[in-house]
MMTF fields as JSON, N, C-alpha, C and O atoms, coordinates in Angstrom:
{
  "mmtfVersion": "1.0.0",
  "mmtfProducer": "UNKNOWN",
  "numBonds": 459,
  "numAtoms": 460,
  "numGroups": 115,
  "numChains": 1,
  "numModels": 1,
  "chainsPerModel": [1],
  "groupsPerChain": [115],
  "chainIdList": ["A"],
  "bondAtomList": [4, 2, 8, 6, 12, 10, 16, 14, 20, 18, 24, 22, 28, 26, 32, 30, 36, 34, 40, 38, 44, 42, 48, 46, 52, 50, 56, 54, 60, 58, 64, 62, 68, 66, 72, 70, 76, 74, 80, 78, 84, 82, 88, 86, 92, 90, 96, 94, 100, 98, 104, 102, 108, 106, 112, 110, 116, 114, 120, 118, 124, 122, 128, 126, 132, 130, 136, 134, 140, 138, 144, 142, 148, 146, 152, 150, 156, 154, 160, 158, 164, 162, 168, 166, 172, 170, 176, 174, 180, 178, 184, 182, 188, 186, 192, 190, 196, 194, 200, 198, 204, 202, 208, 206, 212, 210, 216, 214, 220, 218, 224, 222, 228, 226, 232, 230, 236, 234, 240, 238, 244, 242, 248, 246, 252, 250, 256, 254, 260, 258, 264, 262, 268, 266, 272, 270, 276, 274, 280, 278, 284, 282, 288, 286, 292, 290, 296, 294, 300, 298, 304, 302, 308, 306, 312, 310, 316, 314, 320, 318, 324, 322, 328, 326, 332, 330, 336, 334, 340, 338, 344, 342, 348, 346, 352, 350, 356, 354, 360, 358, 364, 362, 368, 366, 372, 370, 376, 374, 380, 378, 384, 382, 388, 386, 392, 390, 396, 394, 400, 398, 404, 402, 408, 406, 412, 410, 416, 414, 420, 418, 424, 422, 428, 426, 432, 430, 436, 434, 440, 438, 444, 442, 448, 446, 452, 450, 456, 454],
  "bondOrderList": [1, 1, 1, 1, 1, 1, 1, 1, 1, 1, 1, 1, 1, 1, 1, 1, 1, 1, 1, 1, 1, 1, 1, 1, 1, 1, 1, 1, 1, 1, 1, 1, 1, 1, 1, 1, 1, 1, 1, 1, 1, 1, 1, 1, 1, 1, 1, 1, 1, 1, 1, 1, 1, 1, 1, 1, 1, 1, 1, 1, 1, 1, 1, 1, 1, 1, 1, 1, 1, 1, 1, 1, 1, 1, 1, 1, 1, 1, 1, 1, 1, 1, 1, 1, 1, 1, 1, 1, 1, 1, 1, 1, 1, 1, 1, 1, 1, 1, 1, 1, 1, 1, 1, 1, 1, 1, 1, 1, 1, 1, 1, 1, 1, 1],
  "groupList": [{"groupName": "MET", "atomNameList": ["N", "CA", "C", "O"], "elementList": ["N", "C", "C", "O"], "formalChargeList": [0, 0, 0, 0], "bondAtomList": [1, 0, 2, 1, 3, 2], "bondOrderList": [1, 1, 2], "singleLetterCode": "M", "chemCompType": "L-PEPTIDE LINKING"}, {"groupName": "ILE", "atomNameList": ["N", "CA", "C", "O"], "elementList": ["N", "C", "C", "O"], "formalChargeList": [0, 0, 0, 0], "bondAtomList": [1, 0, 2, 1, 3, 2], "bondOrderList": [1, 1, 2], "singleLetterCode": "I", "chemCompType": "L-PEPTIDE LINKING"}, {"groupName": "ARG", "atomNameList": ["N", "CA", "C", "O"], "elementList": ["N", "C", "C", "O"], "formalChargeList": [0, 0, 0, 0], "bondAtomList": [1, 0, 2, 1, 3, 2], "bondOrderList": [1, 1, 2], "singleLetterCode": "R", "chemCompType": "L-PEPTIDE LINKING"}, {"groupName": "TYR", "atomNameList": ["N", "CA", "C", "O"], "elementList": ["N", "C", "C", "O"], "formalChargeList": [0, 0, 0, 0], "bondAtomList": [1, 0, 2, 1, 3, 2], "bondOrderList": [1, 1, 2], "singleLetterCode": "Y", "chemCompType": "L-PEPTIDE LINKING"}, {"groupName": "SER", "atomNameList": ["N", "CA", "C", "O"], "elementList": ["N", "C", "C", "O"], "formalChargeList": [0, 0, 0, 0], "bondAtomList": [1, 0, 2, 1, 3, 2], "bondOrderList": [1, 1, 2], "singleLetterCode": "S", "chemCompType": "L-PEPTIDE LINKING"}, {"groupName": "LYS", "atomNameList": ["N", "CA", "C", "O"], "elementList": ["N", "C", "C", "O"], "formalChargeList": [0, 0, 0, 0], "bondAtomList": [1, 0, 2, 1, 3, 2], "bondOrderList": [1, 1, 2], "singleLetterCode": "K", "chemCompType": "L-PEPTIDE LINKING"}, {"groupName": "ALA", "atomNameList": ["N", "CA", "C", "O"], "elementList": ["N", "C", "C", "O"], "formalChargeList": [0, 0, 0, 0], "bondAtomList": [1, 0, 2, 1, 3, 2], "bondOrderList": [1, 1, 2], "singleLetterCode": "A", "chemCompType": "L-PEPTIDE LINKING"}, {"groupName": "GLU", "atomNameList": ["N", "CA", "C", "O"], "elementList": ["N", "C", "C", "O"], "formalChargeList": [0, 0, 0, 0], "bondAtomList": [1, 0, 2, 1, 3, 2], "bondOrderList": [1, 1, 2], "singleLetterCode": "E", "chemCompType": "L-PEPTIDE LINKING"}, {"groupName": "VAL", "atomNameList": ["N", "CA", "C", "O"], "elementList": ["N", "C", "C", "O"], "formalChargeList": [0, 0, 0, 0], "bondAtomList": [1, 0, 2, 1, 3, 2], "bondOrderList": [1, 1, 2], "singleLetterCode": "V", "chemCompType": "L-PEPTIDE LINKING"}, {"groupName": "ASN", "atomNameList": ["N", "CA", "C", "O"], "elementList": ["N", "C", "C", "O"], "formalChargeList": [0, 0, 0, 0], "bondAtomList": [1, 0, 2, 1, 3, 2], "bondOrderList": [1, 1, 2], "singleLetterCode": "N", "chemCompType": "L-PEPTIDE LINKING"}, {"groupName": "GLY", "atomNameList": ["N", "CA", "C", "O"], "elementList": ["N", "C", "C", "O"], "formalChargeList": [0, 0, 0, 0], "bondAtomList": [1, 0, 2, 1, 3, 2], "bondOrderList": [1, 1, 2], "singleLetterCode": "G", "chemCompType": "PEPTIDE LINKING"}, {"groupName": "THR", "atomNameList": ["N", "CA", "C", "O"], "elementList": ["N", "C", "C", "O"], "formalChargeList": [0, 0, 0, 0], "bondAtomList": [1, 0, 2, 1, 3, 2], "bondOrderList": [1, 1, 2], "singleLetterCode": "T", "chemCompType": "L-PEPTIDE LINKING"}, {"groupName": "PRO", "atomNameList": ["N", "CA", "C", "O"], "elementList": ["N", "C", "C", "O"], "formalChargeList": [0, 0, 0, 0], "bondAtomList": [1, 0, 2, 1, 3, 2], "bondOrderList": [1, 1, 2], "singleLetterCode": "P", "chemCompType": "L-PEPTIDE LINKING"}, {"groupName": "LEU", "atomNameList": ["N", "CA", "C", "O"], "elementList": ["N", "C", "C", "O"], "formalChargeList": [0, 0, 0, 0], "bondAtomList": [1, 0, 2, 1, 3, 2], "bondOrderList": [1, 1, 2], "singleLetterCode": "L", "chemCompType": "L-PEPTIDE LINKING"}, {"groupName": "PHE", "atomNameList": ["N", "CA", "C", "O"], "elementList": ["N", "C", "C", "O"], "formalChargeList": [0, 0, 0, 0], "bondAtomList": [1, 0, 2, 1, 3, 2], "bondOrderList": [1, 1, 2], "singleLetterCode": "F", "chemCompType": "L-PEPTIDE LINKING"}, {"groupName": "HIS", "atomNameList": ["N", "CA", "C", "O"], "elementList": ["N", "C", "C", "O"], "formalChargeList": [0, 0, 0, 0], "bondAtomList": [1, 0, 2, 1, 3, 2], "bondOrderList": [1, 1, 2], "singleLetterCode": "H", "chemCompType": "L-PEPTIDE LINKING"}, {"groupName": "GLN", "atomNameList": ["N", "CA", "C", "O"], "elementList": ["N", "C", "C", "O"], "formalChargeList": [0, 0, 0, 0], "bondAtomList": [1, 0, 2, 1, 3, 2], "bondOrderList": [1, 1, 2], "singleLetterCode": "Q", "chemCompType": "L-PEPTIDE LINKING"}, {"groupName": "ASP", "atomNameList": ["N", "CA", "C", "O"], "elementList": ["N", "C", "C", "O"], "formalChargeList": [0, 0, 0, 0], "bondAtomList": [1, 0, 2, 1, 3, 2], "bondOrderList": [1, 1, 2], "singleLetterCode": "D", "chemCompType": "L-PEPTIDE LINKING"}, {"groupName": "CYS", "atomNameList": ["N", "CA", "C", "O"], "elementList": ["N", "C", "C", "O"], "formalChargeList": [0, 0, 0, 0], "bondAtomList": [1, 0, 2, 1, 3, 2], "bondOrderList": [1, 1, 2], "singleLetterCode": "C", "chemCompType": "L-PEPTIDE LINKING"}],
  "groupTypeList": [0, 1, 2, 3, 4, 4, 5, 0, 6, 7, 7, 1, 8, 7, 9, 0, 2, 10, 10, 5, 10, 5, 1, 10, 0, 11, 12, 13, 14, 7, 11, 5, 1, 12, 15, 13, 2, 13, 13, 4, 5, 1, 11, 13, 7, 12, 10, 4, 4, 1, 10, 4, 15, 16, 15, 15, 17, 7, 6, 7, 8, 3, 14, 8, 13, 7, 10, 7, 6, 11, 8, 13, 17, 9, 10, 7, 7, 3, 1, 13, 5, 12, 10, 17, 6, 15, 13, 18, 4, 4, 10, 10, 7, 15, 6, 13, 13, 9, 5, 4, 6, 4, 13, 11, 2, 1, 13, 6, 1, 1, 12, 11, 13, 6, 7],
  "groupIdList": [1, 2, 3, 4, 5, 6, 7, 8, 9, 10, 11, 12, 13, 14, 15, 16, 17, 18, 19, 20, 21, 22, 23, 24, 25, 26, 27, 28, 29, 30, 31, 32, 33, 34, 35, 36, 37, 38, 39, 40, 41, 42, 43, 44, 45, 46, 47, 48, 49, 50, 51, 52, 53, 54, 55, 56, 57, 58, 59, 60, 61, 62, 63, 64, 65, 66, 67, 68, 69, 70, 71, 72, 73, 74, 75, 76, 77, 78, 79, 80, 81, 82, 83, 84, 85, 86, 87, 88, 89, 90, 91, 92, 93, 94, 95, 96, 97, 98, 99, 100, 101, 102, 103, 104, 105, 106, 107, 108, 109, 110, 111, 112, 113, 114, 115],
  "secStructList": [7, 7, 7, 7, 4, 4, 4, 7, 7, 7, 3, 3, 3, 3, 1, 4, 4, 4, 7, 1, 1, 3, 3, 3, 3, 3, 3, 1, 7, 1, 1, 7, 5, 6, 6, 3, 3, 3, 3, 3, 3, 3, 3, 3, 7, 6, 6, 7, 3, 3, 3, 3, 3, 3, 7, 1, 1, 5, 7, 3, 3, 3, 3, 3, 3, 3, 1, 7, 3, 3, 3, 3, 3, 6, 6, 3, 3, 3, 3, 3, 7, 6, 6, 7, 3, 3, 3, 3, 7, 6, 6, 7, 3, 3, 3, 3, 3, 7, 7, 1, 1, 1, 7, 3, 3, 3, 3, 3, 3, 3, 3, 5, 7, 7, 7],
  "xCoordList": [0.849, 0.014, 0.917, 1.857, 0.586, 1.283, 0.391, -0.789, 0.869, 0.114, 1.028, 2.016, 0.71, 1.513, 1.252, 0.125, 2.324, 2.252, 1.216, 0.629, 1.008, -0.019, -1.429, -2.333, -1.664, -2.926, -3.101, -4.175, -1.991, -2.011, -2.494, -2.032, -3.416, -3.94, -3.421, -3.535, -2.872, -2.454, -3.582, -4.371, -3.665, -4.594, -3.86, -2.753, -4.376, -3.757, -4.399, -5.614, -3.527, -3.98, -3.396, -2.176, -4.199, -3.734, -3.539, -4.334, -2.469, -2.184, -2.254, -2.878, -1.578, -1.689, -1.145, 0.001, -1.953, -1.61, -1.118, -0.197, -1.741, -1.313, -0.091, 0.415, 0.411, 1.575, 1.204, 0.066, 2.17, 1.985, 1.916, 2.58, 1.116, 1.091, 0.34, -0.478, 0.63, -0.036, 0.876, 2.048, 0.289, 1.103, 0.383, -0.837, 1.174, 0.615, 0.764, 1.856, -0.359, -0.286, -0.76, -1.86, 0.11, -0.21, -0.11, 0.985, -1.317, -1.271, -0.721, -1.056, 0.116, 0.714, -0.324, -0.314, -1.2, -2.224, -3.572, -3.641, -4.628, -5.974, -6.492, -7.402, -5.945, -6.373, -5.801, -4.664, -6.603, -6.077, -5.079, -5.255, -4.022, -2.97, -2.959, -2.869, -3.048, -3.144, -1.943, -0.812, -2.207, -1.165, -0.42, 0.712, -1.046, -0.358, -1.463, -2.374, -1.378, -2.376, -2.089, -3.012, -0.767, -0.39, 0.839, 1.811, 0.722, 1.908, 1.709, 0.977, 2.409, 2.151, 3.367, 4.28, 3.37, 4.399, 3.919, 2.775, 4.782, 4.387, 5.227, 6.451, 4.625, 5.349, 5.143, 4.01, 6.212, 6.186, 6.779, 7.926, 5.984, 6.449, 7.459, 7.415, 8.311, 9.165, 8.385, 7.397, 8.804, 8.085, 6.92, 6.315, 6.569, 5.421, 5.874, 7.059, 4.925, 5.261, 4.124, 2.97, 4.447, 3.464, 3.705, 4.801, 2.743, 2.871, 3.256, 3.154, 3.709, 4.13, 2.957, 1.866, 3.193, 2.137, 2.755, 3.921, 1.985, 2.402, 1.741, 0.692, 2.359, 1.795, 1.568, 2.417, 0.43, 0.12, -0.334, -1.172, 0.231, -0.019, 0.266, -0.364, 1.209, 1.696, 3.062, 3.41, 3.803, 5.022, 4.936, 4.017, 5.884, 5.928, 7.37, 8.301, 7.53, 8.851, 8.792, 7.872, 9.784, 9.904, 11.186, 12.226, 11.091, 12.289, 12.352, 11.395, 13.484, 13.578, 13.911, 14.889, 13.084, 13.275, 13.967, 14.781, 13.607, 14.09, 14.109, 13.201, 15.131, 15.115, 15.699, 16.44, 15.38, 15.854, 14.68, 13.839, 14.703, 13.628, 14.196, 15.232, 13.586, 13.949, 12.937, 11.728, 13.435, 12.566, 12.788, 13.934, 11.77, 11.822, 11.44, 10.299, 12.368, 12.161, 12.325, 13.427, 11.168, 11.109, 11.984, 12.8, 11.761, 12.44, 13.813, 14.351, 14.35, 15.669, 15.464, 14.584, 16.233, 16.139, 17.205, 18.385, 16.806, 17.689, 17.45, 16.307, 18.464, 18.331, 18.502, 19.51, 17.547, 17.638, 17.766, 17.154, 18.52, 18.721, 18.296, 18.015, 18.235, 17.803, 18.574, 19.8, 17.812, 18.383, 18.367, 18.596, 18.103, 18.057, 16.699, 15.723, 16.556, 15.31, 15.128, 16.101, 13.911, 13.576, 12.476, 11.571, 12.539, 11.602, 11.076, 11.843, 9.742, 9.038, 8.364, 7.406, 8.881, 8.2, 6.882, 6.572, 6.14, 4.882, 5.226, 6.182, 4.443, 4.646, 5.553, 5.601, 6.29, 7.162, 6.358, 5.179, 7.077, 6.488, 7.388, 8.599, 6.847, 7.7, 6.896, 5.668, 7.72, 7.154, 8.077, 9.195, 7.58, 8.302, 8.189, 7.085, 9.34, 9.35, 10.215, 11.193, 9.843, 10.692, 11.212, 10.528, 12.391, 12.986, 13.821, 14.377, 13.902, 14.721, 13.923, 12.754, 14.557, 13.95, 13.435, 12.925, 13.545, 13.115, 12.053, 11.859, 11.358, 10.348, 11.112, 12.285, 10.375, 10.856, 9.826, 8.619, 10.325, 9.433, 9.957, 11.149, 8.995, 9.384, 8.356, 7.255, 8.784, 7.844, 7.537, 8.441, 6.178, 5.751, 5.056, 4.195, 5.483, 4.91, 4.473, 5.248, 3.221, 2.708, 2.192, 1.044, 3.045, 2.59, 1.82, 2.227, 0.757, 0.05, 0.682, 1.071, 0.801, 1.457, 0.529, 0.895, -0.696, -1.759, -2.252, -2.361, -2.546, -3.179, -4.651, -5.35],
  "yCoordList": [-1.173, 0.004, 1.285, 1.403, 2.181, 3.45, 4.572, 4.573, 5.509, 6.689, 7.856, 7.957, 8.786, 9.878, 10.992, 11.172, 11.726, 12.75, 13.821, 14.435, 14.029, 15.025, 14.593, 15.428, 13.33, 12.818, 12.693, 12.368, 12.968, 12.847, 14.185, 15.269, 14.061, 15.239, 15.361, 14.415, 16.488, 16.784, 17.235, 18.105, 16.645, 17.031, 17.849, 17.459, 18.964, 19.74, 19.403, 19.488, 19.015, 18.613, 19.578, 19.73, 20.226, 21.196, 20.52, 19.662, 20.89, 20.403, 18.866, 18.328, 18.172, 16.726, 16.088, 16.329, 15.285, 14.575, 15.6, 15.315, 16.737, 17.738, 18.536, 19.304, 18.397, 19.12, 20.566, 20.997, 21.288, 22.648, 22.847, 22.143, 23.797, 24.165, 23.241, 22.436, 23.369, 22.574, 21.558, 21.814, 20.349, 19.268, 18.887, 18.726, 18.742, 18.269, 16.755, 16.223, 16.041, 14.592, 14.26, 14.629, 13.551, 13.113, 11.599, 11.041, 10.907, 9.47, 9.087, 9.729, 8.046, 7.642, 6.877, 6.959, 6.153, 5.364, 5.519, 5.631, 5.525, 5.574, 4.162, 4.024, 3.168, 1.75, 1.278, 1.579, 0.559, -0.045, -1.129, -1.889, -1.187, -2.148, -3.025, -2.488, -4.359, -5.221, -4.982, -4.796, -4.99, -4.845, -3.527, -3.419, -2.524, -1.2, -0.178, 0.004, 0.493, 1.542, 2.836, 3.561, 3.171, 4.493, 4.316, 3.631, 4.975, 5.156, 6.557, 6.772, 7.516, 8.94, 9.79, 9.595, 10.787, 11.82, 12.856, 13.299, 13.288, 14.29, 15.486, 15.376, 16.63, 17.909, 18.726, 18.962, 19.139, 19.945, 21.357, 21.473, 22.389, 23.734, 24.007, 23.311, 24.964, 25.307, 25.616, 26.347, 25.081, 25.263, 24.334, 24.364, 23.521, 22.628, 21.286, 20.959, 20.492, 19.213, 18.281, 18.681, 16.983, 15.973, 15.646, 15.224, 15.827, 15.581, 14.201, 13.295, 13.98, 12.666, 11.747, 12.106, 10.52, 9.506, 8.101, 7.926, 7.153, 5.751, 4.928, 5.297, 3.832, 2.892, 1.528, 1.062, 0.917, -0.411, -1.3, -0.908, -2.504, -3.456, -2.882, -3.256, -1.976, -1.438, -0.742, -0.511, -0.424, 0.275, 1.469, 1.534, 2.418, 3.506, 3.753, 3.734, 3.974, 4.299, 5.741, 6.072, 6.547, 7.837, 7.757, 7.327, 8.183, 8.232, 9.657, 10.116, 10.414, 11.796, 11.919, 11.348, 12.666, 12.915, 14.268, 14.41, 15.232, 16.61, 17.382, 17.21, 18.253, 19.058, 18.321, 17.351, 18.76, 18.203, 18.007, 18.877, 16.791, 16.411, 16.158, 15.506, 16.624, 16.291, 15.226, 15.436, 14.093, 13.043, 12.876, 12.83, 12.787, 12.43, 10.952, 10.59, 10.129, 8.699, 8.196, 8.141, 7.841, 7.446, 8.342, 7.88, 9.687, 10.664, 11.188, 12.136, 10.529, 10.915, 11.741, 11.418, 12.767, 13.619, 13.353, 13.255, 13.235, 12.89, 13.841, 14.23, 14.214, 15.061, 14.13, 13.428, 14.113, 13.276, 14.124, 15.19, 13.708, 14.464, 13.561, 12.388, 14.065, 13.201, 11.913, 11.89, 10.807, 9.472, 8.776, 7.568, 9.503, 8.881, 8.35, 8.86, 7.352, 6.7, 6.528, 6.489, 6.43, 6.243, 5.158, 5.159, 4.269, 3.237, 3.345, 3.291, 3.501, 3.44, 2.08, 1.819, 1.204, -0.136, -0.099, 0.907, -1.118, -1.246, -1.044, -1.629, -0.216, 0.141, 1.295, 1.852, 1.727, 2.93, 4.213, 4.236, 5.292, 6.665, 7.535, 7.478, 8.409, 9.324, 10.581, 10.652, 11.566, 12.857, 13.244, 12.744, 14.134, 14.657, 16.144, 16.685, 16.844, 18.333, 18.834, 18.194, 19.976, 20.732, 21.947, 22.969, 21.872, 23.052, 23.919, 24.935, 23.479, 24.217, 25.344, 25.52, 26.14, 27.295, 26.89, 27.738, 25.58, 25.083, 24.005, 23.39, 23.767, 22.643, 21.342, 21.174, 20.431, 19.044, 18.141, 18.299, 17.215, 16.215, 14.8, 14.498, 13.978, 12.632, 11.64, 12.017, 10.378, 9.297, 8.692, 8.403, 8.478, 7.785, 6.48, 6.439, 5.449, 4.123, 3.513, 3.47, 3.016, 2.388, 0.995, 0.849, -0.038, -1.375, -1.884, -1.583, -2.621, -3.204, -4.522, -5.263, -4.846, -6.017, -7.129, -8.302, -6.77, -7.784, -8.444, -7.849, -9.709, -10.512, -10.304, -10.876],
  "zCoordList": [-0.019, -0.003, 0.015, 0.801, -0.851, -0.935, -0.471, -0.821, 0.281, 0.641, 0.514, 1.242, -0.441, -0.7, 0.361, 0.822, 0.725, 1.694, 1.338, 2.228, 0.132, -0.305, 0.063, 0.035, 0.406, 0.817, 2.347, 2.852, 3.053, 4.506, 5.161, 4.805, 6.104, 6.747, 8.202, 8.982, 8.543, 9.844, 10.758, 10.389, 11.96, 13.008, 13.999, 14.37, 14.475, 15.512, 16.879, 17.053, 17.844, 19.197, 20.196, 20.247, 20.98, 21.999, 23.298, 23.683, 24.011, 25.356, 25.485, 26.4, 24.517, 24.481, 25.742, 26.122, 26.385, 27.599, 28.69, 29.456, 28.718, 29.725, 29.324, 30.143, 28.105, 27.64, 27.258, 27.444, 26.731, 26.403, 24.864, 24.103, 24.451, 23.041, 22.157, 22.601, 20.898, 19.826, 19.235, 18.961, 19.035, 18.421, 17.143, 17.119, 16.065, 14.785, 14.691, 14.892, 14.377, 14.264, 12.833, 12.421, 12.096, 10.746, 10.665, 10.582, 10.69, 10.57, 9.176, 8.18, 9.112, 7.806, 6.993, 5.764, 7.63, 6.932, 7.627, 8.851, 6.845, 7.437, 7.784, 8.6, 7.199, 7.433, 8.769, 9.132, 9.452, 10.745, 10.409, 9.457, 11.21, 10.975, 12.221, 13.325, 12.098, 13.285, 14.239, 13.79, 15.512, 16.542, 16.455, 16.925, 15.857, 15.762, 16.056, 15.249, 17.221, 17.575, 16.91, 16.538, 16.737, 16.198, 15.277, 15.596, 14.126, 13.186, 12.616, 11.649, 13.276, 12.936, 12.958, 13.759, 12.021, 12.16, 13.103, 12.996, 14.074, 15.075, 14.887, 14.806, 14.813, 14.68, 15.963, 16.38, 16.56, 17.788, 17.467, 17.036, 17.684, 17.544, 18.723, 19.738, 18.586, 19.715, 20.969, 20.918, 22.077, 23.355, 23.553, 24.624, 22.604, 22.827, 23.369, 23.311, 23.904, 24.541, 24.546, 24.393, 24.727, 25.049, 26.533, 26.901, 27.334, 28.771, 29.15, 28.323, 30.392, 30.904, 30.923, 31.367, 30.422, 30.44, 30.423, 30.07, 30.793, 30.829, 29.729, 29.202, 29.402, 28.458, 29.158, 29.917, 28.891, 29.464, 28.317, 27.504, 28.261, 27.183, 25.831, 24.842, 25.779, 24.536, 24.808, 25.966, 23.783, 23.929, 22.975, 22.158, 23.065, 22.172, 21.712, 22.517, 20.457, 19.918, 19.289, 18.54, 19.623, 18.952, 18.16, 18.66, 16.901, 16.028, 15.524, 14.901, 15.773, 15.475, 13.978, 13.497, 13.268, 11.854, 11.582, 10.669, 12.408, 12.171, 13.47, 14.284, 13.711, 14.925, 16.134, 15.974, 17.285, 18.518, 19.502, 19.726, 20.064, 20.999, 22.392, 22.523, 23.355, 24.771, 25.212, 25.116, 25.691, 26.159, 27.651, 28.097, 28.399, 29.796, 29.852, 29.566, 30.209, 30.213, 31.706, 32.252, 32.306, 33.708, 34.591, 35.39, 34.395, 35.222, 34.807, 35.379, 33.792, 33.255, 31.977, 31.179, 31.776, 30.602, 29.573, 29.908, 28.325, 27.256, 26.088, 25.845, 25.381, 24.174, 22.966, 22.876, 22.048, 20.812, 19.598, 19.527, 18.657, 17.4, 16.28, 16.521, 15.033, 13.889, 13.818, 13.925, 13.631, 13.618, 14.969, 15.027, 16.073, 17.35, 17.674, 17.125, 18.534, 18.808, 20.32, 21.072, 20.736, 22.149, 22.216, 21.381, 23.161, 23.399, 24.795, 25.757, 24.931, 26.207, 26.263, 25.536, 27.145, 27.23, 27.993, 28.631, 27.943, 28.715, 30.179, 30.689, 30.85, 32.266, 32.411, 33.508, 31.417, 31.509, 31.419, 31.065, 31.766, 31.701, 30.971, 31.186, 30.047, 29.301, 28.902, 28.968, 28.48, 27.972, 26.789, 26.667, 25.938, 24.827, 24.788, 24.853, 24.68, 24.69, 23.543, 23.157, 23.01, 22.044, 22.765, 22.815, 23.321, 23.977, 23.084, 23.502, 21.793, 20.793, 20.227, 20.57, 19.332, 18.615, 17.275, 16.544, 16.89, 15.64, 15.707, 16.756, 14.598, 14.568, 14.89, 14.556, 15.561, 15.769, 15.098, 15.278, 14.343, 13.75, 14.144, 14.076, 14.549, 14.931, 14.289, 13.889, 14.223, 13.862, 15.18, 15.964, 15.466, 16.664, 16.241, 15.362, 16.913, 16.664, 17.93, 18.886, 18.001, 19.259, 18.894, 18.472, 19.056, 18.864, 20.151, 21.273, 19.964, 21.086, 21.433, 20.53, 22.685, 23.111, 23.493, 23.423, 23.906, 24.296, 23.047, 21.975, 23.24, 22.13, 22.121, 21.286]
}
């Protein structure tokens, strides 16, 4: 299946999971994919964030495409640059922030672990 970027629609979400500012979410496919809750490009404006949250019976992967992302992973802060990745396992807690002066774009993937 091919889906061209010109056919992808960005949804703006404000204060996602208690975070700050507006987050752009662009699902890569409209079709449900088994064992995959989310496959989306996420755009964070400078100063915006996704608030701290946990995952249960699923994991989440962030892969930085552009810019710089600050990840809080179980209380520890890490700076990620393009090509870097973060995994939040089931039961873990994380948050995503853009502390830079430029746009940050990441690929977010949430596979479900429960059968």
